[in-house]
VEXTIKOL-503188 format. One record per residue (C-alpha): y, z, x. Coordinates in Angstrom, 2 decimals. Each point is the difference from the previous one (the first is absolute). Layout:
REM VEXTIKOL-503188
<r y="Y" z="Z" x="X"/>
...
END
This chain:
REM VEXTIKOL-503188
<r y="9.25" z="8.26" x="2.11"/>
<r y="2.63" z="-2.60" x="0.88"/>
<r y="1.61" z="0.46" x="-3.42"/>
<r y="0.29" z="3.77" x="0.62"/>
<r y="1.43" z="-0.66" x="3.47"/>
<r y="2.75" z="-2.20" x="-1.47"/>
<r y="1.20" z="2.75" x="-2.30"/>
<r y="0.47" z="2.51" x="2.81"/>
<r y="1.31" z="-2.23" x="2.82"/>
<r y="2.07" z="-2.86" x="-1.29"/>
<r y="1.79" z="-1.26" x="3.14"/>
<r y="-2.82" z="-0.51" x="2.50"/>
<r y="-2.49" z="-1.37" x="-2.52"/>
<r y="0.67" z="-3.71" x="0.69"/>
<r y="-0.88" z="0.05" x="3.66"/>
<r y="-2.74" z="2.54" x="-0.57"/>
<r y="-1.36" z="-2.17" x="-2.77"/>
<r y="-0.27" z="-3.02" x="2.26"/>
<r y="-1.80" z="2.06" x="2.63"/>
<r y="-2.36" z="1.30" x="-2.68"/>
<r y="-0.77" z="-3.46" x="-1.35"/>
<r y="-0.48" z="-1.38" x="3.50"/>
<r y="-2.42" z="2.76" x="0.90"/>
<r y="-1.83" z="-0.49" x="-3.28"/>
<r y="-0.32" z="-3.73" x="0.64"/>
<r y="-1.40" z="0.63" x="3.51"/>
<r y="-2.48" z="2.51" x="-1.36"/>
<r y="-1.12" z="-2.44" x="-2.73"/>
<r y="-0.31" z="-2.82" x="2.51"/>
<r y="-2.16" z="2.11" x="2.30"/>
<r y="-2.21" z="1.11" x="-2.90"/>
<r y="-0.45" z="-3.60" x="-1.23"/>
<r y="-0.84" z="-1.23" x="3.52"/>
<r y="-2.45" z="2.88" x="0.45"/>
<r y="-1.84" z="-0.71" x="-3.28"/>
<r y="-0.16" z="-3.75" x="0.71"/>
<r y="-1.58" z="0.70" x="3.38"/>
<r y="-2.57" z="2.33" x="-1.59"/>
<r y="-0.84" z="-2.56" x="-2.68"/>
<r y="-0.24" z="-2.90" x="2.48"/>
<r y="-2.32" z="1.98" x="2.25"/>
<r y="-2.17" z="1.03" x="-2.97"/>
<r y="-0.15" z="-3.55" x="-1.36"/>
<r y="-1.13" z="-1.45" x="3.34"/>
<r y="-2.51" z="2.79" x="0.59"/>
<r y="-1.65" z="-0.31" x="-3.42"/>
<r y="-0.25" z="-3.81" x="0.16"/>
<r y="-1.45" z="0.08" x="3.51"/>
<r y="-2.51" z="2.80" x="-0.54"/>
<r y="-1.10" z="-0.09" x="-3.66"/>
<r y="-3.77" z="-0.53" x="-0.38"/>
<r y="0.36" z="-3.16" x="-2.16"/>
<r y="2.28" z="-3.00" x="0.24"/>
<r y="3.44" z="0.70" x="-1.49"/>
<r y="2.61" z="-2.28" x="-1.52"/>
<r y="3.25" z="1.09" x="1.71"/>
<r y="2.22" z="-1.96" x="-2.42"/>
<r y="-1.71" z="1.53" x="-3.04"/>
<r y="0.16" z="3.52" x="1.44"/>
<r y="3.69" z="-0.34" x="0.82"/>
<r y="0.81" z="-1.49" x="-3.42"/>
<r y="-1.64" z="2.95" x="-1.76"/>
<r y="1.54" z="2.56" x="2.36"/>
<r y="3.54" z="-1.26" x="-0.60"/>
<r y="-0.38" z="-0.36" x="-3.77"/>
<r y="-1.53" z="3.47" x="-0.39"/>
<r y="2.74" z="1.56" x="2.14"/>
<r y="2.73" z="-1.51" x="-2.20"/>
<r y="-1.72" z="1.10" x="-3.22"/>
<r y="1.12" z="3.55" x="0.74"/>
<r y="3.67" z="-1.02" x="-0.33"/>
<r y="0.29" z="-1.88" x="-3.31"/>
<r y="-1.86" z="-2.88" x="-1.68"/>
<r y="2.72" z="-2.49" x="0.90"/>
<r y="0.14" z="0.39" x="3.78"/>
<r y="-2.78" z="-2.40" x="0.98"/>
<r y="-1.25" z="-2.04" x="2.93"/>
<r y="-0.57" z="-3.74" x="-0.41"/>
<r y="-2.47" z="-1.76" x="2.26"/>
<r y="0.37" z="-3.77" x="0.40"/>
<r y="-1.86" z="-0.73" x="-3.25"/>
<r y="2.02" z="2.60" x="-1.89"/>
<r y="3.26" z="-1.57" x="1.20"/>
<r y="-1.00" z="-3.30" x="-1.59"/>
<r y="-0.69" z="1.72" x="-3.33"/>
<r y="3.30" z="1.89" x="0.16"/>
<r y="1.91" z="-3.28" x="0.42"/>
<r y="-1.78" z="-1.38" x="-3.07"/>
<r y="1.09" z="2.99" x="-2.08"/>
<r y="3.61" z="-0.37" x="1.18"/>
<r y="0.34" z="-3.74" x="-0.57"/>
<r y="-2.27" z="-0.43" x="-3.00"/>
<r y="-1.55" z="-3.13" x="1.54"/>
<r y="-3.29" z="-0.62" x="1.77"/>
<r y="-2.88" z="-2.45" x="0.21"/>
<r y="-3.15" z="1.31" x="-1.65"/>
<r y="-2.02" z="0.20" x="-3.21"/>
<r y="2.68" z="1.35" x="-2.37"/>
<r y="-1.67" z="3.13" x="-1.32"/>
<r y="0.40" z="3.75" x="0.07"/>
<r y="-3.16" z="1.37" x="1.62"/>
<r y="-1.12" z="3.47" x="0.99"/>
<r y="-2.73" z="1.49" x="2.16"/>
<r y="-1.57" z="3.11" x="-1.42"/>
<r y="-3.14" z="1.71" x="1.28"/>
<r y="-0.67" z="-3.03" x="2.19"/>
<r y="0.25" z="-2.49" x="-2.89"/>
<r y="2.62" z="-2.80" x="-0.08"/>
<r y="1.08" z="-0.40" x="-3.64"/>
<r y="2.25" z="-2.59" x="-1.63"/>
<r y="2.45" z="2.10" x="-2.00"/>
<r y="2.26" z="-2.75" x="-1.30"/>
<r y="-0.06" z="-3.76" x="0.68"/>
<r y="3.49" z="-1.50" x="-0.26"/>
<r y="0.27" z="-2.87" x="-2.45"/>
<r y="-0.47" z="-3.50" x="1.48"/>
<r y="-0.41" z="1.25" x="3.56"/>
<r y="-3.09" z="-0.67" x="2.19"/>
<r y="-2.22" z="2.89" x="-1.16"/>
<r y="0.72" z="-0.86" x="-3.65"/>
<r y="-0.66" z="-3.69" x="0.58"/>
<r y="-3.30" z="0.88" x="1.69"/>
<r y="-1.08" z="1.88" x="-3.11"/>
<r y="0.21" z="3.56" x="1.32"/>
<r y="0.65" z="2.72" x="-2.59"/>
<r y="1.09" z="3.63" x="0.04"/>
<r y="-3.03" z="2.18" x="0.72"/>
<r y="-1.77" z="-2.53" x="2.23"/>
<r y="-1.37" z="1.58" x="3.18"/>
<r y="0.24" z="-2.23" x="3.07"/>
<r y="-3.11" z="0.58" x="2.12"/>
<r y="0.24" z="-2.81" x="2.56"/>
<r y="2.86" z="-2.03" x="1.46"/>
<r y="-1.14" z="-3.02" x="1.97"/>
<r y="-2.79" z="1.27" x="2.26"/>
<r y="1.20" z="3.61" x="-0.12"/>
<r y="-2.00" z="2.38" x="-2.18"/>
<r y="2.32" z="2.81" x="-1.07"/>
<r y="-2.71" z="2.66" x="-0.34"/>
<r y="0.42" z="1.16" x="3.59"/>
<r y="3.43" z="-1.51" x="0.67"/>
<r y="2.27" z="2.90" x="0.94"/>
<r y="3.28" z="-1.85" x="0.68"/>
<r y="2.55" z="-1.13" x="-2.58"/>
<r y="-2.01" z="-2.58" x="-1.95"/>
<r y="3.12" z="-1.25" x="-1.76"/>
<r y="1.05" z="-1.61" x="3.30"/>
<r y="-3.00" z="-2.33" x="-0.31"/>
<r y="1.62" z="-1.45" x="-3.13"/>
<r y="3.14" z="-1.14" x="1.83"/>
<r y="0.58" z="-3.09" x="2.09"/>
<r y="1.74" z="-3.35" x="0.20"/>
<r y="0.99" z="-1.84" x="-3.14"/>
<r y="-2.84" z="-2.14" x="-1.48"/>
<r y="-2.65" z="1.88" x="2.01"/>
<r y="-3.23" z="0.26" x="-1.98"/>
<r y="-1.87" z="3.29" x="-0.18"/>
<r y="-3.49" z="0.38" x="-1.47"/>
<r y="-0.37" z="3.24" x="-1.93"/>
<r y="-3.02" z="1.73" x="-1.51"/>
<r y="0.74" z="2.56" x="-2.69"/>
<r y="-1.74" z="2.24" x="-2.51"/>
<r y="0.95" z="-0.20" x="-3.68"/>
<r y="-1.70" z="2.23" x="-2.56"/>
<r y="-3.01" z="0.38" x="2.29"/>
<r y="-0.36" z="-3.76" x="0.72"/>
<r y="0.65" z="-1.59" x="3.38"/>
<r y="2.30" z="-3.04" x="-0.14"/>
<r y="1.69" z="-2.37" x="2.48"/>
<r y="3.33" z="-1.77" x="0.13"/>
<r y="2.36" z="-1.64" x="2.47"/>
<r y="3.64" z="1.06" x="0.27"/>
<r y="2.65" z="-2.40" x="1.31"/>
<r y="2.78" z="2.05" x="1.57"/>
<r y="3.56" z="-0.73" x="-1.02"/>
<r y="3.48" z="1.47" x="0.29"/>
<r y="0.42" z="2.99" x="-2.28"/>
<r y="3.41" z="1.18" x="-1.16"/>
<r y="0.12" z="3.45" x="-1.55"/>
<r y="2.93" z="0.04" x="-2.39"/>
<r y="2.23" z="3.06" x="-0.11"/>
<r y="0.93" z="-0.95" x="-3.58"/>
<r y="-3.30" z="-1.17" x="-1.53"/>
<r y="1.36" z="-0.11" x="-3.56"/>
<r y="3.21" z="-0.08" x="-2.02"/>
<r y="0.72" z="-0.94" x="-3.60"/>
<r y="2.24" z="0.49" x="-3.01"/>
<r y="-1.41" z="2.60" x="-2.37"/>
<r y="-0.49" z="-0.71" x="-3.69"/>
<r y="3.59" z="0.91" x="-0.91"/>
<r y="1.12" z="-2.94" x="2.19"/>
<r y="2.82" z="2.08" x="1.48"/>
<r y="-1.93" z="2.37" x="2.30"/>
<r y="-1.21" z="-1.34" x="3.33"/>
<r y="-3.04" z="1.58" x="1.64"/>
<r y="-0.57" z="-0.25" x="3.79"/>
<r y="-3.07" z="1.29" x="1.85"/>
<r y="0.70" z="0.86" x="3.65"/>
<r y="-3.37" z="0.81" x="1.60"/>
<r y="0.97" z="0.38" x="3.67"/>
<r y="2.93" z="-0.15" x="2.42"/>
<r y="-0.94" z="-2.84" x="2.35"/>
<r y="2.49" z="-2.33" x="1.73"/>
<r y="0.52" z="-2.04" x="-3.21"/>
<r y="0.35" z="2.91" x="-2.44"/>
<r y="3.77" z="-0.13" x="-0.56"/>
<r y="0.11" z="-3.83" x="-0.09"/>
<r y="-2.77" z="-0.12" x="-2.62"/>
<r y="1.58" z="2.81" x="-2.04"/>
<r y="3.37" z="-1.77" x="0.09"/>
<r y="-1.60" z="-3.27" x="-1.11"/>
<r y="-1.78" z="1.74" x="-2.89"/>
<r y="3.19" z="1.80" x="-1.06"/>
<r y="2.10" z="-3.16" x="0.01"/>
<r y="-2.62" z="-2.02" x="-1.91"/>
<r y="-0.38" z="2.71" x="-2.64"/>
<r y="3.78" z="0.20" x="-0.43"/>
<r y="0.15" z="-3.78" x="-0.40"/>
<r y="-2.67" z="0.30" x="-2.72"/>
<r y="2.10" z="2.51" x="-1.91"/>
<r y="-0.91" z="3.39" x="1.47"/>
<r y="2.75" z="2.58" x="-0.51"/>
<r y="-2.11" z="3.00" x="1.10"/>
<r y="-2.51" z="0.43" x="2.84"/>
<r y="-3.14" z="2.10" x="0.55"/>
<r y="-1.05" z="0.22" x="3.67"/>
<r y="-3.61" z="1.14" x="0.31"/>
<r y="-0.77" z="1.89" x="3.24"/>
<r y="-3.17" z="1.69" x="-1.22"/>
<r y="-2.75" z="-0.07" x="2.59"/>
<r y="2.36" z="-1.45" x="2.63"/>
<r y="-0.84" z="1.68" x="3.35"/>
<r y="3.23" z="-1.09" x="1.72"/>
<r y="0.62" z="-2.09" x="3.10"/>
<r y="3.10" z="-1.25" x="1.77"/>
<r y="3.08" z="2.23" x="-0.16"/>
<r y="2.61" z="-2.78" x="0.13"/>
<r y="-1.67" z="-1.71" x="-2.96"/>
<r y="0.43" z="3.19" x="-2.05"/>
<r y="3.70" z="0.03" x="0.89"/>
<r y="0.36" z="-3.68" x="-0.90"/>
<r y="-1.69" z="0.50" x="-3.38"/>
<r y="2.41" z="2.83" x="-0.85"/>
<r y="2.78" z="-2.37" x="1.09"/>
<r y="-0.89" z="-2.31" x="-2.90"/>
<r y="1.36" z="2.68" x="-2.35"/>
<r y="2.57" z="1.97" x="2.05"/>
<r y="3.14" z="-1.05" x="1.97"/>
<r y="0.28" z="-0.76" x="3.69"/>
<r y="0.47" z="2.85" x="2.47"/>
<r y="-1.86" z="2.54" x="-2.14"/>
<r y="-2.23" z="2.50" x="1.85"/>
<r y="-3.57" z="-0.40" x="-1.32"/>
<r y="-1.99" z="2.21" x="2.34"/>
<r y="0.57" z="2.20" x="3.05"/>
<r y="-2.54" z="0.82" x="2.70"/>
<r y="0.12" z="3.27" x="1.94"/>
<r y="-1.86" z="0.79" x="3.21"/>
<r y="0.02" z="2.33" x="3.00"/>
<r y="0.85" z="-3.13" x="2.03"/>
<r y="3.62" z="-1.09" x="-0.48"/>
<r y="-0.65" z="-3.77" x="0.10"/>
<r y="-2.34" z="0.31" x="-2.99"/>
<r y="2.73" z="1.56" x="-2.17"/>
<r y="1.28" z="-2.89" x="-2.10"/>
<r y="1.61" z="-0.83" x="-3.32"/>
<r y="-1.05" z="-3.27" x="-1.63"/>
<r y="2.61" z="-1.72" x="-2.13"/>
<r y="-0.03" z="-3.03" x="-2.24"/>
<r y="1.28" z="-3.11" x="1.80"/>
<r y="0.02" z="-2.79" x="-2.59"/>
<r y="1.69" z="-1.07" x="-3.21"/>
<r y="-1.88" z="1.50" x="-2.99"/>
<r y="-1.50" z="-2.08" x="-2.80"/>
<r y="0.94" z="2.26" x="-2.92"/>
<r y="1.82" z="3.35" x="0.12"/>
<r y="-0.14" z="0.82" x="-3.71"/>
<r y="-3.28" z="-1.28" x="-1.48"/>
<r y="-1.89" z="2.99" x="-1.50"/>
<r y="-2.92" z="0.86" x="2.26"/>
<r y="-3.17" z="2.10" x="-0.34"/>
<r y="-2.35" z="0.65" x="2.94"/>
<r y="-3.65" z="0.93" x="-0.56"/>
<r y="-1.71" z="2.30" x="2.52"/>
<r y="-3.25" z="1.96" x="0.19"/>
<r y="-1.93" z="2.18" x="2.44"/>
<r y="-0.88" z="-3.04" x="2.12"/>
<r y="3.59" z="-1.22" x="0.42"/>
<r y="0.79" z="0.91" x="3.59"/>
<r y="2.37" z="-0.42" x="2.94"/>
<r y="2.22" z="-3.07" x="-0.59"/>
<r y="-0.69" z="0.27" x="-3.75"/>
<r y="1.40" z="3.52" x="0.10"/>
<r y="3.04" z="-1.15" x="1.97"/>
<r y="0.80" z="-2.54" x="-2.72"/>
<r y="-0.67" z="2.37" x="-2.90"/>
<r y="1.81" z="2.92" x="1.68"/>
<r y="3.08" z="-2.01" x="0.95"/>
<r y="0.39" z="-1.63" x="-3.41"/>
<r y="-0.42" z="3.42" x="-1.61"/>
<r y="2.48" z="1.74" x="2.33"/>
<r y="2.56" z="-2.77" x="-0.53"/>
<r y="-0.53" z="0.24" x="-3.78"/>
<r y="-0.88" z="-3.69" x="-0.03"/>
<r y="-3.40" z="0.23" x="-1.70"/>
<r y="-2.10" z="2.27" x="-2.20"/>
<r y="-3.32" z="0.93" x="1.64"/>
<r y="-3.03" z="0.08" x="-2.31"/>
<r y="-3.59" z="1.16" x="0.61"/>
<r y="-1.41" z="2.78" x="2.20"/>
<r y="1.16" z="1.65" x="3.24"/>
<r y="-0.52" z="-2.41" x="2.88"/>
<r y="-2.30" z="0.61" x="2.96"/>
<r y="2.44" z="1.68" x="2.39"/>
<r y="-0.36" z="-2.01" x="3.21"/>
<r y="3.29" z="0.53" x="1.80"/>
<r y="-1.08" z="-0.36" x="3.61"/>
<r y="1.35" z="-2.97" x="1.96"/>
<r y="-2.25" z="-1.88" x="2.41"/>
<r y="0.79" z="-2.47" x="2.73"/>
<r y="-2.57" z="-2.19" x="1.80"/>
<r y="0.34" z="0.22" x="3.78"/>
<r y="-1.68" z="-2.46" x="2.34"/>
<r y="-2.52" z="1.30" x="2.52"/>
<r y="-1.97" z="-1.86" x="2.67"/>
<r y="-2.62" z="-2.73" x="-0.59"/>
<r y="1.32" z="-1.00" x="-3.42"/>
<r y="-0.43" z="3.45" x="-1.58"/>
<r y="2.53" z="2.03" x="-1.95"/>
<r y="0.64" z="3.49" x="-1.26"/>
<r y="1.78" z="0.61" x="-3.27"/>
<r y="1.90" z="3.27" x="0.40"/>
<r y="1.70" z="2.20" x="-2.58"/>
<r y="3.56" z="0.19" x="1.35"/>
<r y="2.09" z="1.45" x="-2.85"/>
<r y="0.23" z="0.89" x="-3.70"/>
<r y="1.57" z="-1.85" x="-2.92"/>
<r y="2.85" z="1.48" x="-2.04"/>
<r y="1.45" z="-1.45" x="-3.20"/>
<r y="3.78" z="-0.47" x="-0.45"/>
<r y="0.35" z="3.47" x="-1.58"/>
<r y="-1.74" z="1.57" x="3.02"/>
<r y="-3.48" z="0.51" x="-1.47"/>
<r y="-2.97" z="-0.13" x="2.36"/>
<r y="-2.73" z="-2.23" x="-1.47"/>
<r y="-2.88" z="1.57" x="1.99"/>
<r y="-2.39" z="2.16" x="-2.05"/>
<r y="-2.59" z="1.28" x="2.50"/>
<r y="0.72" z="2.09" x="3.10"/>
<r y="-2.54" z="-1.14" x="2.58"/>
<r y="1.03" z="2.75" x="2.41"/>
<r y="-1.39" z="2.55" x="-2.47"/>
<r y="-3.64" z="-0.20" x="-1.10"/>
<r y="-2.03" z="2.01" x="-2.50"/>
<r y="-3.42" z="1.49" x="0.77"/>
<r y="-1.62" z="-3.38" x="-0.72"/>
<r y="2.24" z="-1.76" x="2.51"/>
<r y="2.10" z="-1.73" x="-2.68"/>
<r y="3.77" z="-0.30" x="0.33"/>
<r y="1.95" z="2.34" x="-2.24"/>
<r y="2.13" z="-1.35" x="-2.87"/>
<r y="3.40" z="1.52" x="-0.72"/>
<r y="-0.26" z="2.47" x="-2.88"/>
<r y="2.16" z="-0.77" x="-3.04"/>
<r y="1.76" z="3.34" x="0.43"/>
<r y="1.28" z="-1.26" x="3.37"/>
<r y="1.59" z="-3.22" x="-1.33"/>
<r y="3.71" z="-0.45" x="0.75"/>
<r y="2.56" z="-1.41" x="-2.42"/>
<r y="2.23" z="-2.99" x="0.83"/>
<r y="2.60" z="-2.00" x="-1.92"/>
<r y="0.06" z="-3.70" x="-0.81"/>
<r y="3.18" z="-2.09" x="0.23"/>
<r y="0.98" z="0.99" x="-3.55"/>
<r y="-1.04" z="3.64" x="0.38"/>
<r y="-3.51" z="-0.02" x="-1.46"/>
<r y="-2.35" z="2.62" x="1.50"/>
<r y="-3.04" z="-1.33" x="1.87"/>
<r y="-2.51" z="1.82" x="2.19"/>
<r y="-1.82" z="-0.53" x="3.27"/>
<r y="-3.48" z="1.39" x="0.61"/>
<r y="-1.58" z="-3.30" x="0.80"/>
<r y="-0.01" z="-3.27" x="-1.85"/>
<r y="2.37" z="-1.11" x="-2.75"/>
<r y="-0.06" z="1.90" x="-3.28"/>
<r y="0.54" z="-2.46" x="-2.89"/>
<r y="2.87" z="0.39" x="-2.45"/>
<r y="-2.57" z="-0.60" x="-2.72"/>
<r y="-3.37" z="1.45" x="0.90"/>
<r y="-3.02" z="-1.36" x="-1.87"/>
<r y="-3.31" z="1.85" x="-0.17"/>
<r y="-1.78" z="-3.36" x="-0.32"/>
<r y="1.11" z="-0.97" x="3.52"/>
<r y="-1.78" z="2.92" x="1.67"/>
<r y="-3.68" z="-0.23" x="0.88"/>
<r y="-2.39" z="2.86" x="-0.69"/>
<r y="-2.31" z="1.47" x="2.64"/>
<r y="-3.04" z="-1.52" x="-1.73"/>
<r y="1.62" z="-3.47" x="-0.08"/>
<r y="0.95" z="0.27" x="3.68"/>
<r y="-3.64" z="0.82" x="0.80"/>
<r y="-1.27" z="-2.98" x="-2.01"/>
<r y="2.40" z="-2.32" x="1.83"/>
<r y="-0.60" z="1.44" x="3.47"/>
<r y="-3.80" z="-0.12" x="-0.26"/>
<r y="-0.16" z="-3.36" x="-1.80"/>
<r y="-1.46" z="1.29" x="-3.27"/>
<r y="2.24" z="-2.30" x="-2.06"/>
<r y="-0.14" z="-2.91" x="2.47"/>
<r y="-3.82" z="-0.07" x="0.08"/>
<r y="-0.31" z="0.45" x="-3.76"/>
<r y="2.36" z="-2.90" x="-0.69"/>
<r y="-1.94" z="-2.21" x="2.41"/>
<r y="-3.09" z="0.59" x="-2.15"/>
<r y="2.05" z="-0.46" x="-3.21"/>
<r y="1.31" z="-3.36" x="1.24"/>
<r y="-3.47" z="-1.49" x="0.40"/>
<r y="-1.18" z="1.43" x="-3.32"/>
<r y="2.98" z="-1.60" x="-1.78"/>
<r y="0.49" z="-3.37" x="1.74"/>
<r y="1.96" z="-1.66" x="-2.83"/>
<r y="2.85" z="2.45" x="-0.53"/>
<r y="2.48" z="-2.42" x="1.60"/>
<r y="3.62" z="0.61" x="-0.98"/>
<r y="-0.92" z="2.38" x="-2.82"/>
<r y="1.20" z="3.57" x="0.41"/>
<r y="-3.04" z="2.32" x="-0.03"/>
<r y="-0.28" z="2.48" x="-2.84"/>
<r y="-1.49" z="2.80" x="2.03"/>
<r y="-1.41" z="2.05" x="-2.89"/>
<r y="-1.41" z="3.52" x="-0.19"/>
<r y="-3.44" z="-1.59" x="0.31"/>
<r y="1.11" z="-1.71" x="3.23"/>
<r y="1.34" z="3.29" x="1.33"/>
<r y="-3.31" z="1.68" x="-0.77"/>
<r y="-1.68" z="-2.85" x="1.92"/>
<r y="2.35" z="0.68" x="2.94"/>
<r y="-0.96" z="3.69" x="0.03"/>
<r y="-3.69" z="-0.93" x="-0.19"/>
<r y="0.51" z="-2.34" x="2.97"/>
<r y="1.53" z="2.80" x="2.08"/>
<r y="-2.93" z="2.26" x="-0.83"/>
<r y="-2.58" z="-2.68" x="0.73"/>
<r y="1.60" z="-0.80" x="3.36"/>
<r y="0.31" z="3.74" x="0.76"/>
<r y="3.68" z="-0.52" x="0.65"/>
<r y="1.55" z="2.71" x="2.15"/>
<r y="3.61" z="0.85" x="-0.83"/>
<r y="0.47" z="1.87" x="3.29"/>
<r y="2.67" z="2.26" x="-1.45"/>
<r y="1.00" z="2.93" x="2.19"/>
<r y="-2.24" z="2.29" x="-2.08"/>
<r y="-2.97" z="-2.37" x="0.30"/>
<r y="0.48" z="-0.39" x="3.75"/>
<r y="0.29" z="3.78" x="0.45"/>
<r y="-3.27" z="0.46" x="-1.90"/>
<r y="-1.77" z="-2.61" x="2.13"/>
<r y="1.30" z="1.62" x="3.16"/>
<r y="-1.34" z="3.36" x="-1.18"/>
<r y="-3.47" z="-1.48" x="-0.42"/>
<r y="0.20" z="-1.74" x="3.38"/>
<r y="0.93" z="3.30" x="1.66"/>
<r y="-2.82" z="1.77" x="-1.84"/>
<r y="-2.49" z="-2.59" x="1.31"/>
<r y="1.20" z="0.56" x="3.55"/>
<r y="-0.49" z="3.74" x="-0.46"/>
<r y="-3.36" z="-0.66" x="-1.76"/>
<r y="0.93" z="1.94" x="-3.13"/>
<r y="0.26" z="-2.94" x="-2.41"/>
<r y="-3.11" z="1.06" x="-1.93"/>
<r y="1.43" z="3.40" x="-0.81"/>
<r y="3.21" z="-1.51" x="-1.45"/>
<r y="-1.51" z="-3.16" x="-1.51"/>
<r y="-0.09" z="1.31" x="-3.58"/>
<r y="3.65" z="1.04" x="0.08"/>
<r y="0.94" z="-3.25" x="1.75"/>
<r y="-1.66" z="-2.13" x="-2.69"/>
<r y="1.73" z="2.05" x="-2.71"/>
<r y="3.39" z="-0.51" x="1.64"/>
<r y="-0.72" z="-3.72" x="0.50"/>
<r y="-0.96" z="-0.41" x="-3.65"/>
<r y="3.14" z="1.85" x="-1.09"/>
<r y="2.12" z="-2.20" x="2.24"/>
<r y="-1.58" z="-3.16" x="-1.41"/>
<r y="0.69" z="1.20" x="-3.55"/>
<r y="3.59" z="0.70" x="1.02"/>
<r y="0.35" z="-3.51" x="1.44"/>
<r y="-1.35" z="-1.53" x="-3.21"/>
<r y="2.55" z="2.00" x="-1.99"/>
<r y="2.73" z="-1.28" x="2.33"/>
<r y="-1.18" z="-3.57" x="-0.62"/>
<r y="0.35" z="0.50" x="-3.75"/>
<r y="3.29" z="1.86" x="0.34"/>
<r y="1.51" z="-2.85" x="2.04"/>
<r y="-1.71" z="-2.82" x="-1.90"/>
<r y="3.22" z="-1.83" x="-0.90"/>
<r y="1.17" z="-0.09" x="3.63"/>
<r y="-3.42" z="-1.04" x="1.36"/>
<r y="-0.40" z="-2.62" x="-2.74"/>
<r y="3.37" z="-1.49" x="1.01"/>
<r y="-1.04" z="-0.24" x="3.68"/>
<r y="-3.32" z="-1.63" x="-0.97"/>
<r y="1.73" z="-2.58" x="-2.19"/>
<r y="2.42" z="-0.82" x="2.82"/>
<r y="-2.91" z="-0.58" x="2.39"/>
<r y="-1.87" z="-2.14" x="-2.56"/>
<r y="3.04" z="-2.22" x="-0.57"/>
<r y="0.39" z="-0.54" x="3.76"/>
<r y="-3.61" z="-1.23" x="0.21"/>
<r y="0.54" z="-2.75" x="-2.56"/>
<r y="3.69" z="-0.80" x="0.32"/>
<r y="0.92" z="1.09" x="3.54"/>
<r y="3.05" z="2.16" x="0.74"/>
<r y="2.29" z="-2.46" x="-1.79"/>
<r y="-1.88" z="0.60" x="-3.24"/>
<r y="0.32" z="3.75" x="0.42"/>
<r y="3.78" z="-0.23" x="0.45"/>
<r y="0.22" z="-2.23" x="-3.07"/>
<r y="-1.98" z="2.60" x="-1.95"/>
<r y="2.36" z="2.74" x="1.22"/>
<r y="3.02" z="-1.81" x="-1.46"/>
<r y="-1.48" z="0.50" x="-3.46"/>
<r y="-1.76" z="3.34" x="0.18"/>
<r y="1.01" z="2.20" x="2.95"/>
<r y="1.48" z="3.38" x="-0.98"/>
<r y="2.43" z="0.23" x="2.91"/>
<r y="1.33" z="-3.52" x="-0.52"/>
<r y="0.34" z="0.61" x="-3.74"/>
<r y="1.93" z="3.23" x="0.62"/>
<r y="2.29" z="-1.63" x="2.60"/>
<r y="0.64" z="-2.96" x="-2.32"/>
<r y="0.84" z="2.32" x="-2.90"/>
<r y="2.39" z="1.99" x="2.21"/>
<r y="1.79" z="-3.11" x="1.29"/>
<r y="0.45" z="-1.21" x="-3.59"/>
<r y="1.64" z="3.30" x="-0.89"/>
<r y="3.33" z="-0.21" x="1.81"/>
<r y="1.17" z="3.44" x="-1.16"/>
<r y="-3.12" z="1.77" x="1.28"/>
<r y="-0.04" z="-1.98" x="3.26"/>
<r y="3.64" z="0.86" x="0.77"/>
<r y="-0.52" z="3.60" x="-1.06"/>
<r y="-2.75" z="0.44" x="2.62"/>
<r y="2.09" z="-1.54" x="2.79"/>
<r y="3.15" z="1.91" x="-0.89"/>
<r y="-1.86" z="3.26" x="-0.72"/>
END
């Protein structure tokens, strides 16, 4: 409406515009105040009159978090405990047990103990289920149990856990834990290609990347592979600083755009670069997000690196934590990221939902073309499209289901205890082993929970409510059997991909993450392709010059 008004009446629009905005602001303010008053009155009334005792803090926590879920997954409320965890993720340092743990269906599972940290020293392994911490039995413990595993340095915590059906006990001595942004770097077998893994963008990301780059160069590296696969992002300024290692000062790396003027910013490199000419390949996949996409997108737009792998995640929404009262915070989406060429990184439109309530992804037919510094054509549409796209980098639907629902994780836990002496040997996961894996899934009645499977389950659930399940049971069982046959075919069809994921998980169990990275330097398809490209100067330059 305002846009139409401008076209017809050019002169008075400025003053009229201010009046319009002012009125709009007053209307919004009144509506906000009105809704707050309604909510406050409701909250007091329910807590005072509900038949059972209520927990006001718990009710409010859930109310706020559920309200924000309707916006996007990144606008979130942090209670006091959440704030502490957020600071850990930003700094990469905390005092605790040194393990990646998850809580699923009420069970607290060790996913990965970090080498030589407290959990590892106490003998805990991936797959162990912690059932009691100190005097607290976790069966009915509803709060964040992971908080019970934090405390002052040298504190001792008694833990009871279940391993392969047996109850066991240990004592963990808490210590300072530093999560490295660069957990691994090395010269590859040609002795001229340096390989750097950047796993997150915490406060030390650029310093650790710079240190790795300089050490590799001193060891003879004349080419670099920067691995951002699986990197979920982090601090914006660290992404800019990492680009600055390879591009000159005063170069725009990323721009943020918002409806609020103060959030519209361009972020430029501020420091002296380490190397402006060293050939560079960046690896990305569908789990490379946010700051990873800023780095990959900027280096691509500036024609400074060749991007290899699969289209990245497409997380181009910028958040900022804002302090609230009583030590709480809200992390709010304030703007969107744009690469130097003007591409928007964001893939999903959370203002538009499909019939299942899922945000809509931009269709490929709607992608817009942009130009890099040297005139190469690149596209938006969400995420960064690699210059060299590899089918091996993408994950199939069946593999995603196995990872999401722990089919591979749980199988490898069993495999580890059946093969205790594998050590540093690389497993030869044969066809017989794969058949054993499929038999395990069948024995455990593993549910893939694909969209088709969930839709079928929902149909049966609805039929039970309407008391007609008996009349459709025969057809339901036929469809279920057909779906299970289809899933088995998908397992066989994607055997090479699934086998690779299983081997990766097995290596981690025996050799930790460091062993997996070492294995990658000799066998990983993406690394091999990037190394081959960097060794072919003509092909490398041809891609960048188009």
